[in-house]
C-alpha positions in Angstrom: -64.7 -11.3 16.5 -64.6 -11.0 12.8 -63.4 -7.4 13.0 -60.6 -8.3 15.4 -59.5 -11.1 13.1 -59.5 -8.8 10.1 -57.6 -6.2 12.1 -55.1 -8.8 13.2 -54.5 -9.9 9.6 -54.1 -6.3 8.6 -51.5 -5.7 11.3 -49.6 -8.8 10.2 -49.6 -7.7 6.6 -48.3 -4.2 7.5 -45.5 -5.7 9.7 -44.6 -8.1 6.9 -44.5 -5.2 4.4 -42.3 -3.3 6.8 -39.9 -6.2 7.2 -39.7 -6.8 3.4 -39.1 -3.1 2.9 -36.4 -3.1 5.5 -34.7 -6.1 3.9 -34.8 -4.4 0.6 -33.0 -1.3 2.0 -30.5 -3.5 3.7 -29.9 -5.5 0.5 -28.7 -2.3 -1.2 -25.7 -2.2 1.1 -22.8 -3.8 -0.7 -20.6 -6.0 1.5 -17.0 -5.6 0.5 -13.4 -6.3 1.6 -10.1 -4.5 1.6 -6.9 -6.5 1.6 -4.4 -4.9 4.0 -1.4 -6.6 5.6 -0.1 -8.2 8.8 -1.5 -7.1 12.1 0.4 -4.0 13.5 1.9 -2.9 10.1 1.1 0.3 8.4 -0.9 -1.4 5.7 -3.1 -2.9 8.3 -3.5 0.4 10.2 -4.2 2.4 7.1 -6.5 -0.3 5.7 -8.6 -0.4 8.9 -8.8 3.4 8.8 -10.1 3.4 5.3 -12.7 0.8 5.9 -13.9 2.6 9.0 -14.1 5.9 7.1 -16.1 4.3 4.3 -18.5 2.6 6.7 -18.9 5.9 8.7 -19.7 8.2 5.8 -21.3 5.8 3.3 -23.4 3.5 5.6 -26.2 3.3 3.0 -23.9 2.1 0.3 -21.2 -0.2 1.7 -20.2 -2.4 4.6 -16.4 -2.8 4.3 -14.3 -5.2 6.3 -10.4 -5.3 6.5 -8.7 -8.5 5.6 -5.4 -9.5 7.2 -3.2 -10.6 4.4 0.4 -11.3 3.3 0.6 -7.7 1.9 1.2 -6.3 -1.6 1.4 -9.5 -3.7 -1.5 -11.2 -1.9 -3.7 -8.2 -2.2 -3.0 -7.8 -6.0 -3.8 -11.5 -6.5 -7.1 -11.2 -4.7 -8.0 -8.1 -6.7 -7.3 -9.9 -9.9 -9.5 -12.8 -8.8 -12.3 -10.6 -7.5 -11.9 -11.8 -3.9 -11.5 -8.2 -2.6 -12.7 -4.9 -3.9 -9.8 -2.8 -2.6 -6.2 -3.6 -1.7 -3.0 -1.9 -0.6 0.3 -2.5 -2.4 3.8 -1.0 -3.1 4.3 0.4 -6.6 7.0 -2.1 -7.4 4.5 -4.9 -6.7 1.7 -3.1 -8.6 3.8 -2.7 -11.8 5.3 -6.2 -11.7 1.8 -7.6 -11.1 0.1 -5.6 -13.8 2.8 -6.5 -16.4 3.1 -10.1 -15.2 6.9 -9.6 -15.0 7.3 -10.3 -11.3 8.3 -13.8 -10.3 5.3 -14.2 -8.0 2.9 -13.8 -10.9 4.2 -16.8 -12.8 3.9 -14.7 -16.0 0.2 -14.0 -15.4 -0.6 -10.3 -16.0 -2.8 -8.9 -13.3 -4.5 -6.6 -15.9 -7.7 -5.9 -13.9 -5.8 -4.0 -11.2 -6.2 -0.2 -11.3 -4.5 2.5 -9.2 -6.8 4.4 -6.9 -5.3 6.5 -4.2 -1.6 7.3 -3.4 -1.4 6.7 0.3 2.1 7.5 1.4 5.7 7.0 0.4 8.1 4.6 2.0 11.8 5.4 2.2 14.6 3.0 1.3 16.2 2.4 4.6 19.6 0.7 4.7 20.7 -0.1 8.3 23.3 -2.1 10.2 24.8 -2.2 13.7 27.0 0.8 14.3 30.2 -1.2 14.6 29.7 -2.9 11.2 32.2 -1.9 8.5 29.6 -0.6 6.1 29.6 3.0 5.1 28.4 3.0 1.5 26.1 1.0 -0.8 29.2 -0.6 -2.4 30.3 -1.9 1.0 27.5 -4.4 0.8 29.8 -6.4 -1.4 30.7 -9.6 0.5 28.1 -9.0 3.2 25.0 -10.9 4.2 22.1 -8.6 3.4 18.4 -8.9 4.4 15.9 -8.1 1.7 12.6 -9.1 3.2 10.5 -12.0 2.1 11.8 -14.2 -0.7 10.1 -13.5 -4.1 8.3 -10.4 -2.8 8.6 -7.3 -5.0 11.2 -5.6 -2.9 13.4 -8.7 -2.9 13.1 -9.0 -6.7 13.8 -5.3 -7.5 16.7 -5.0 -5.1 18.4 -8.2 -6.6 18.1 -6.6 -10.0 19.5 -3.3 -8.7 22.5 -5.2 -7.2 23.1 -7.0 -10.5 22.9 -3.7 -12.5 25.2 -1.9 -10.1 27.7 -4.7 -9.7 27.0 -5.2 -6.0 27.6 -8.8 -4.9 26.6 -9.7 -1.3 28.0 -13.0 0.0 24.4 -14.0 0.8 20.8 -12.8 0.7 18.8 -13.3 3.8 15.0 -13.6 3.2 12.5 -13.3 6.0 9.7 -10.9 7.1 10.7 -7.3 7.8 10.4 -7.6 11.6 12.3 -10.9 11.7 15.0 -9.4 9.4 15.3 -6.4 11.8 15.9 -8.9 14.7 18.5 -10.7 12.6 20.4 -7.4 12.3 20.1 -6.8 16.0 21.3 -10.3 16.9 24.3 -10.1 14.5 22.9 -12.9 12.3 23.1 -10.7 9.2 25.3 -7.7 8.4 22.8 -5.3 7.1 19.2 -5.0 6.0 17.2 -2.9 3.5 13.6 -2.1 3.9 11.1 0.4 2.6 9.3 2.0 5.6 7.7 5.4 6.5 10.0 6.5 9.4 10.0 6.0 12.3 9.5 2.3 11.9 8.8 0.6 15.3 11.0 -2.4 14.7 14.1 -0.2 14.1 13.2 2.0 17.1 13.0 -1.2 19.2 16.5 -2.1 18.2 17.7 1.4 19.1 16.4 0.9 22.6 19.4 -1.3 23.3 21.8 -1.0 20.5 23.4 1.6 18.2 22.6 1.5 14.5 24.0 3.3 11.5 22.1 4.3 8.4 23.7 4.1 4.9 23.1 7.1 2.6 22.9 6.8 -1.2 24.9 9.2 -3.3 23.2 11.4 -5.9 24.8 9.2 -8.6 23.3 6.1 -7.0 19.9 7.7 -6.7 20.0 8.5 -10.5 21.2 5.1 -11.5 18.5 3.3 -9.5 15.8 5.6 -10.9 17.1 4.8 -14.4 16.5 1.1 -13.6 13.1 1.5 -12.0 11.4 4.8 -12.7 8.7 4.4 -10.0 11.3 5.5 -7.5 11.8 9.1 -6.6 14.5 11.0 -4.7 13.9 11.5 -1.0 15.7 12.3 2.2 15.5 10.5 5.6 15.5 13.5 7.9 18.1 14.0 10.6 16.6 12.6 13.9 14.1 10.2 12.2 16.0 7.5 14.2 18.7 7.9 16.8 21.3 6.7 14.3 20.3 9.2 11.6 22.8 11.9 12.6 22.2 14.0 9.4 19.9 14.2 6.5 20.4 10.9 4.6 19.8 10.6 0.8 17.4 7.9 0.0 14.6 6.9 -2.5 10.9 6.8 -2.1 8.5 4.2 -3.3 4.8 4.9 -3.0 2.2 2.7 -1.5 -1.2 2.7 -3.3 -4.7 1.8 -2.6 -5.7 -0.2 -5.6 -8.9 -1.6 -7.0 -10.3 -3.6 -10.0 -11.6 -2.6 -13.3 -14.6 -4.8 -12.5 -15.8 -2.3 -10.0 -18.0 0.4 -11.4 -17.0 4.0 -12.0 -19.8 5.3 -9.7 -18.7 3.2 -6.8 -15.0 4.1 -6.9 -15.8 7.7 -7.6 -17.9 8.1 -4.4 -15.4 6.2 -2.3 -12.5 8.3 -3.7 -14.4 11.5 -3.1 -15.3 10.5 0.5 -11.7 9.5 1.4 -10.3 12.8 0.2 -13.0 14.9 1.9 -12.4 13.1 5.2 -8.7 12.8 5.2 -8.6 14.1 8.8 -10.0 10.8 10.0 -7.0 8.9 8.6 -4.5 11.5 10.0 -5.8 10.6 13.4 -4.7 7.1 12.8 -1.3 7.6 11.1 0.7 10.7 10.3 1.6 9.3 6.9 -2.0 10.1 5.8 -0.8 13.7 5.3 0.3 12.5 1.8 -3.3 11.5 0.8 -4.0 14.3 -1.7 -5.2 13.7 -5.3 -2.1 15.3 -6.9 0.0 12.4 -5.7 -1.9 10.0 -7.9 0.5 10.8 -10.7 2.9 8.4 -9.0 0.8 5.4 -10.0 2.8 3.1 -12.3 -0.3 1.8 -14.0 -3.6 3.3 -15.2 -6.0 4.7 -12.6 -9.5 3.5 -12.2 -12.1 5.5 -14.2 -13.8 6.6 -10.9 -10.6 8.2 -9.8 -10.0 9.9 -13.1 -13.6 11.3 -12.9 -12.9 12.8 -9.5 -9.5 14.3 -10.4 -11.0 15.9 -13.5 -13.9 17.2 -11.4 -11.4 19.0 -9.0 -9.4 20.4 -11.9 -6.4 18.1 -12.0 -5.0 17.1 -15.4 -4.6 13.4 -15.6 -1.7 12.2 -17.8 -3.0 10.2 -20.7 -1.0 7.1 -19.7 -3.0 7.0 -16.4 -6.4 7.0 -18.1 -7.7 3.4 -18.5 -9.0 2.3 -21.9 -12.4 1.5 -20.4 -12.9 5.1 -19.1 -15.4 7.2 -21.1 -15.6 10.9 -20.0 -19.2 11.9 -19.4 
């Protein structure tokens, strides 16, 4: 009887030890969040793909979840506050947030934000119903133009561009991108500008029932806008990207970046960065824009990169411009 009792106690001790050991291993897994965007958008799809990739290949290190958010500005605010570890944002938002120059920051520099991975470029897309008397950028004078959500980075930068180039719309229409596209289709506004990786479903939906035209920039306009904001780069919307794109159309690109915080360790960001690049095919299966996820494109970051990214780029033989190396990074 005594033996059985001793044996029972021994078994309990072993089981408790196993449970404690298991809890210890589990506790090593860091639970993290990635700020993406609204459901159905490219930020949301790409964000979900990235978190799935991290959880798949680094299950002993992290458990990431994707947060549905208001997009760029919301994600940058959460990164600064430490509410998320990763977030996706357009470069105009990243720069305006980092400097504290964008209206949405209220003058507060989001100085903890660091660039991480260049995800994909979005093309400036200027579109209107085909019967609208708009053929050039200057024809936006006296027109009602949709610029997306009020106070967002795109709205702010395009208003500055209009001022610098002497373009005076009769009114600016502010609403979400999909709602703005519907306003174009319904004739509520004359024209809209958005930054999207074509083909964008909201535009394709309009073209299912109505004809659209797409307004090209001139080379001079490209250069002038790039002089105002150097995070833009020259691009072309290829013929056939939409039904209404009858020929290659001069445009500008703005990159979308996965960002992180300087509060996150070099080792953590290094292993996540390395894992994403080595398993890019997983993201390509989700969205064709992931073809742009190569380390060489990180030079398009408008702010310093995270030290973990710098470490990876140096490891694979890529020279990192000095202005992209953060002050806190120390080469090993």
